[in-house]
Backbone as CSV, one residue per row, in Angstrom:
resi,resn,N_x,N_y,N_z,CA_x,CA_y,CA_z,C_x,C_y,C_z
1,LEU,-2.314,6.220,10.105,-3.059,7.112,9.511,-2.249,8.055,8.656
2,GLY,-2.125,8.034,7.374,-1.359,8.687,6.683,-0.086,8.108,6.317
3,GLY,1.183,8.908,6.583,2.206,8.688,6.115,3.043,9.513,6.168
4,ARG,3.246,10.553,5.811,4.415,11.793,6.208,4.356,11.999,7.426
5,LEU,3.388,12.372,8.172,3.306,12.665,9.522,3.083,11.533,10.738
6,ASP,3.011,10.375,9.957,2.557,9.311,10.916,3.654,8.846,11.843
7,ALA,3.203,8.528,13.154,4.019,7.859,14.297,5.091,6.545,13.706
8,THR,4.428,6.043,12.940,5.145,4.917,12.301,6.178,4.896,11.269
9,ASN,6.569,6.422,10.880,7.304,6.533,9.927,8.662,7.067,10.381
10,VAL,9.286,6.285,11.147,10.725,6.581,11.466,11.918,6.060,11.129
11,VAL,11.263,4.964,10.592,12.785,3.987,9.916,13.361,4.929,9.017
12,GLU,14.727,5.321,8.908,15.343,5.915,7.864,15.371,5.289,6.478
13,LYS,15.720,4.079,6.803,16.259,3.338,5.612,15.371,2.158,5.489
14,PRO,14.159,1.876,5.397,13.419,0.296,5.382,13.989,-0.571,4.104
15,LEU,13.663,-1.803,4.295,13.978,-2.677,3.042,13.129,-2.319,2.216
16,VAL,11.788,-1.923,2.224,10.713,-1.643,1.214,9.724,-0.750,2.097
17,THR,8.877,-0.143,1.323,7.955,0.689,1.842,6.547,0.043,0.877
18,VAL,5.693,0.340,1.761,4.014,-0.337,0.891,2.936,0.647,1.070
19,ILE,2.350,0.683,0.089,1.220,1.463,0.119,-0.173,0.647,-0.432
20,THR,-0.919,0.548,0.381,-2.255,-0.160,0.477,-3.153,0.809,-0.678
21,PRO,-4.718,0.335,-0.944,-5.113,0.947,-1.426,-5.653,2.459,-0.930
22,ILE,-5.465,3.437,-1.662,-5.731,4.713,-1.179,-7.158,5.227,-1.578
23,ALA,-8.006,5.916,-0.447,-9.484,6.258,-0.561,-9.497,7.381,0.091
24,LEU,-10.860,7.886,0.310,-10.836,9.129,0.883,-11.253,8.959,2.369
25,ASP,-10.433,8.522,3.284,-10.382,8.346,4.771,-9.821,9.546,5.369
26,HIS,-10.261,9.902,6.307,-9.547,10.884,7.628,-9.448,11.928,6.865
27,VAL,-10.450,12.545,5.828,-10.264,13.832,5.096,-9.808,15.068,5.877
28,ASN,-10.308,14.881,7.268,-10.007,16.167,7.869,-8.868,16.213,8.341
29,ILE,-7.706,15.307,7.981,-6.515,15.233,8.289,-5.573,14.923,7.385
30,LEU,-6.153,14.323,6.296,-5.119,13.843,5.250,-5.862,14.737,3.691
31,GLY,-6.858,15.261,3.776,-6.934,16.050,2.431,-8.470,15.434,1.986
32,ASP,-8.959,16.042,1.291,-10.232,15.783,0.772,-10.332,15.510,-0.993
33,THR,-8.859,15.123,-1.436,-9.067,14.555,-2.526,-7.987,13.501,-2.472
34,LEU,-8.008,12.635,-3.586,-7.282,11.506,-3.594,-5.822,11.898,-3.836
35,GLU,-5.682,13.095,-4.688,-4.201,13.510,-4.702,-3.791,14.208,-3.391
36,LYS,-4.552,14.703,-2.449,-3.901,14.911,-1.153,-3.825,13.926,-0.424
37,VAL,-4.851,12.840,-0.245,-4.401,11.767,0.472,-3.110,11.137,0.005
38,ALA,-2.950,10.851,-1.087,-1.671,10.325,-1.860,-0.290,10.804,-1.686
39,PHE,-0.528,11.973,-1.504,0.454,13.176,-1.234,1.117,12.567,0.248
40,GLU,0.130,12.550,1.076,0.176,12.291,2.467,0.841,10.779,2.582
41,LYS,0.012,9.859,2.091,0.607,8.483,2.076,2.006,8.392,1.578
42,GLY,2.097,8.955,0.577,3.589,9.176,-0.214,4.872,9.715,0.753
43,GLY,4.404,10.269,1.741,5.409,10.551,2.851,6.464,9.362,3.411
44,ILE,5.725,8.296,3.149,6.728,7.197,3.628,7.673,6.798,2.503
45,ILE,7.503,7.398,1.518,8.482,6.653,0.412,10.252,7.392,0.857
46,LYS,10.776,6.483,0.658,12.136,7.054,1.179,13.408,6.782,-0.007
47,HIS,14.205,7.568,-0.101,14.780,7.727,-1.119,16.021,6.320,-1.602
48,GLY,15.764,5.661,-2.749,16.500,4.801,-3.053,15.789,3.342,-2.279
49,VAL,14.813,3.213,-1.680,13.868,2.398,-1.045,12.765,1.909,-2.068
50,PRO,12.576,0.676,-2.503,11.992,0.041,-3.374,10.298,0.380,-2.627
51,LEU,9.461,0.673,-3.634,8.044,0.879,-3.189,6.991,0.191,-3.725
52,VAL,6.325,-0.593,-2.923,5.169,-1.719,-3.666,3.871,-0.979,-3.367
53,ILE,3.138,-0.803,-4.154,1.914,-0.224,-4.450,0.590,-1.090,-4.697
54,HIS,-0.436,-1.128,-4.258,-1.661,-1.745,-4.397,-1.880,-1.146,-5.964
55,PRO,-2.665,-1.809,-6.948,-3.146,-0.623,-8.071,-4.110,0.276,-7.347
56,GLN,-4.102,1.621,-7.744,-4.315,2.544,-7.446,-5.226,3.452,-8.407
57,THR,-5.999,4.290,-8.235,-6.828,5.275,-9.285,-5.747,5.649,-9.699
58,VAL,-6.088,6.427,-11.007,-5.154,7.417,-12.095,-4.650,8.720,-11.035
59,GLU,-5.573,9.174,-10.361,-5.191,10.478,-9.147,-4.149,9.996,-8.412
60,ALA,-4.494,8.773,-7.642,-3.401,8.632,-6.695,-2.132,8.008,-7.134
61,SER,-2.318,7.323,-8.344,-1.090,6.640,-9.164,0.078,7.609,-9.619
62,THR,-0.811,8.879,-10.130,0.242,9.966,-10.725,1.002,10.610,-9.390
63,VAL,0.316,10.772,-8.124,0.977,11.520,-7.225,2.173,10.381,-6.707
64,LEU,1.871,9.219,-6.573,2.703,8.331,-6.194,3.934,7.993,-7.128
65,GLU,3.702,7.909,-8.521,4.850,7.697,-9.490,5.664,9.003,-8.980
66,LYS,5.079,10.307,-9.258,6.073,11.470,-9.226,6.929,11.411,-7.931
67,ILE,6.643,10.944,-6.705,7.179,11.271,-5.553,8.276,10.127,-5.601
68,ALA,7.853,8.871,-5.977,9.019,7.992,-6.101,9.885,8.294,-7.181
69,ASP,9.604,8.689,-8.323,10.797,9.337,-9.138,11.403,10.270,-8.851
70,GLU,10.924,11.064,-7.850,11.857,12.234,-7.225,12.727,11.554,-6.263
71,LYS,12.225,10.566,-5.639,13.105,9.842,-4.670,14.116,8.523,-4.914
72,ASP,13.904,8.381,-6.339,14.628,7.424,-7.042,14.175,6.354,-6.269
73,ALA,13.427,5.971,-6.368,12.425,4.572,-5.729,11.874,3.780,-6.638
74,ASP,12.476,2.587,-6.821,11.716,1.788,-7.467,10.121,1.421,-7.225
75,LEU,9.218,1.622,-8.132,7.663,1.265,-7.802,7.462,0.207,-8.574
76,ILE,6.586,-0.760,-7.676,6.342,-2.001,-8.109,5.003,-2.029,-7.539
77,VAL,4.035,-2.189,-8.880,2.600,-2.645,-8.414,2.518,-4.151,-8.325
78,ALA,1.819,-4.028,-7.127,1.610,-5.534,-6.694,0.664,-6.193,-7.555
79,PRO,0.891,-7.552,-7.589,0.156,-8.089,-8.871,-1.400,-8.847,-7.911
80,VAL,-1.942,-7.879,-7.612,-3.427,-8.241,-6.736,-4.078,-9.206,-7.520
81,ASP,-4.167,-9.232,-8.888,-5.046,-10.014,-9.642,-4.599,-11.541,-9.820
82,MET,-3.235,-11.626,-9.325,-2.679,-13.111,-9.513,-3.164,-13.811,-7.784
83,ILE,-4.010,-12.985,-6.998,-3.923,-13.934,-5.594,-5.517,-14.459,-5.828
84,GLU,-5.345,-15.742,-5.132,-6.288,-16.773,-5.616,-6.668,-16.883,-3.570
85,VAL,-8.054,-16.352,-3.403,-8.556,-16.642,-1.967,-8.952,-18.131,-1.906
86,GLU,-8.489,-18.962,-0.866,-9.167,-20.240,-0.976,-10.032,-20.176,0.309
87,SER,-9.870,-19.496,1.428,-11.061,-19.325,2.301,-11.004,-17.998,3.267
88,VAL,-12.191,-17.653,3.551,-12.400,-16.764,4.524,-13.009,-17.375,5.491
89,ALA,-12.429,-16.806,6.854,-13.523,-17.748,8.208,-13.115,-16.615,9.388
90,LEU,-13.687,-16.866,10.264,-13.430,-16.393,11.699,-12.116,-16.302,11.932
91,GLY,-11.398,-17.650,11.620,-9.907,-17.518,11.781,-8.994,-16.997,10.989
92,GLY,-9.524,-16.411,10.175,-8.649,-15.731,9.035,-8.874,-15.969,7.546
93,THR,-7.729,-15.648,6.864,-8.050,-15.671,5.318,-6.666,-16.465,4.936
94,ARG,-6.932,-17.332,4.408,-5.891,-18.314,3.528,-5.973,-18.028,1.946
95,PHE,-4.722,-17.964,1.502,-4.823,-17.482,-0.016,-3.479,-17.801,-0.612
96,GLY,-3.687,-18.061,-2.164,-2.270,-18.352,-2.704,-1.869,-17.283,-3.706
97,LEU,-0.705,-17.466,-3.664,0.178,-16.159,-4.777,1.095,-17.226,-5.432
98,GLY,0.950,-17.458,-6.571,2.127,-18.585,-7.291,1.929,-19.816,-6.789
99,ALA,3.234,-20.491,-6.415,3.249,-21.720,-5.857,2.963,-21.705,-4.228
100,GLN,3.263,-20.403,-3.858,2.741,-20.209,-2.138,1.553,-20.007,-1.778
101,THR,1.392,-20.726,-0.874,0.133,-20.377,0.093,0.544,-19.754,1.551
102,TYR,-0.378,-18.729,1.826,-0.176,-18.156,3.094,-1.515,-17.863,3.763
103,GLU,-1.422,-17.980,4.969,-2.406,-17.756,5.975,-2.428,-16.823,7.146
104,ILE,-3.350,-15.469,6.824,-3.253,-14.326,7.786,-4.617,-14.512,9.082
105,SER,-4.394,-13.745,10.123,-5.407,-13.817,11.016,-6.679,-12.633,10.446
106,MET,-6.243,-11.777,9.567,-7.073,-10.545,9.114,-8.225,-11.529,8.265
107,ILE,-9.416,-11.020,8.589,-10.653,-11.669,7.602,-10.917,-10.542,6.738
108,GLY,-10.759,-11.419,5.151,-11.278,-10.821,3.899,-10.546,-10.830,3.052
109,MET,-11.226,-10.774,1.663,-10.273,-10.554,0.366,-9.230,-9.625,0.441
110,HIS,-10.151,-8.363,0.691,-9.054,-7.127,0.678,-7.678,-7.208,1.680
111,GLN,-8.065,-7.995,2.586,-7.072,-8.535,3.601,-5.630,-9.216,2.940
112,ALA,-6.207,-9.929,2.142,-5.067,-10.885,1.325,-4.372,-9.989,0.416
113,GLN,-5.317,-8.990,-0.217,-4.672,-8.167,-1.115,-3.619,-7.230,-0.406
114,ASN,-3.851,-6.829,0.604,-2.999,-5.900,1.245,-1.911,-6.533,1.864
115,ALA,-1.751,-7.847,2.256,-0.961,-8.755,2.695,0.041,-8.872,1.426
């Protein structure tokens, strides 16, 4: 739920930080605009730690880019358009990215993109 004040935001220097698609969810806590939600989610960005983001709206990207720049974090936009979903079933999702094939237990094309 969020990022800046999230209980999982306790690792001081992770190998990488990741932000999946930002939408207007939990507006009572995160804010009622994409910019406010992006600011809260951007709270996971650490100084000097690479940041991987899902392609975002212009409003969210602008906020995340600013925070990443301030924290000297390399920003990488995940190449989700290169993902080829092979199957989606009750057992999970199978997808390819380049020469690699992956299987996750979560169901849905969006889960492949998040992974």
